[in-house]
N, C-alpha and C positions, 0 to 999 in steps of 0.2 A: 504494500499499500504505499503510495506516494505521499510524502508530507507536504501539508498545505501551509503556505506561508502567511503569516500576519504582517503584511507591509508596513503596518502602523506601529509595530514593536520597536521600542529604542531602550537602550540600556540607561539607566538613571546614571547621573554624574558620579554618584556613590558607588554604583555596581561597576563602572567603567573604571573608577580608580581602583576598585579591589583586584581587578584582573591581574594575573602574575605577570611580572616584567618578561619581555620576550614573546608575548603571545599577542595576536593581532585582535584587538577589542572590535574592530569593524566586523572581520569576519565571524567573531564570536557572537555579535549581535545578529548577524544574517543567520547563523546557525540556530541560536535561540528562537528566532522568529518564525521557525519551522515546528517548534515545540509547543504542545498544548501550555497555556498559562499555568496551570497548576504543577508543571514539571519544570519550569524554567529555573526557578530557584535552587533545586537539587543539581542540575547540571551545571548552572553558574558556579556552585561551590566547587566544583571539581576544577576550575579554572582560576580560583580565587587564590590570594597570597597564602591562605590558610585552608589548603584543601582539606576533606574530611579523611580520618584515617591515614594521613602522609601520603595519600595518592598523588602521582604527578600530575595527572590529568586524563581526560578522555582522549585516547588516541584512534580508537576504532568504534565504529557503530555499524549495526546490521543494515541499516537503510543507504542502499547506494546512492541514493539522491543527496544524503548529508554527508557522505564520506570526503567528497572533493572540498566542500567547505570546511569540514574538520581540518583537513590536510593543510588549507590556508591558514588556519588559526596558529598552527605549529610551525609554518613554512620559515619564518624570519628566525625562530629559535633553533631550528634544525640546521641552518646553514652555517651556524657557529660551533656545532658539535664536531668532534673529530669522526672520521670516517668509520671507525670500529665500533660496534654496538655497546651499549653500556648495559652490562649484564645486572646491574643493581637497580635498575629503573623499573618501577611497577607499572604495568599496563593494565588500563581499565577499559573492557569492552562491555557496551551497554545496548541495550535493545534487542537481546536475543531472547 
């Protein structure tokens, strides 16, 4: 099922300020606009400076429509990482 976008959705200034450095807040806003309003705060928490359970953030979702947007959220951060994978990073997959 394809996600329906709420084009009127915007991150509040405080939500935008809470986004972890290195992540694209504009892409995150676009990603969250596809989520039901009741789900947005829980998804936003994974991208905040103090993510729940020490999670790094969501890097994979089951919805193929949202994965390219999610990749954009991480694009700037990933450009600065060394090419070898970081074995200590936690990966959170949502939507299965």
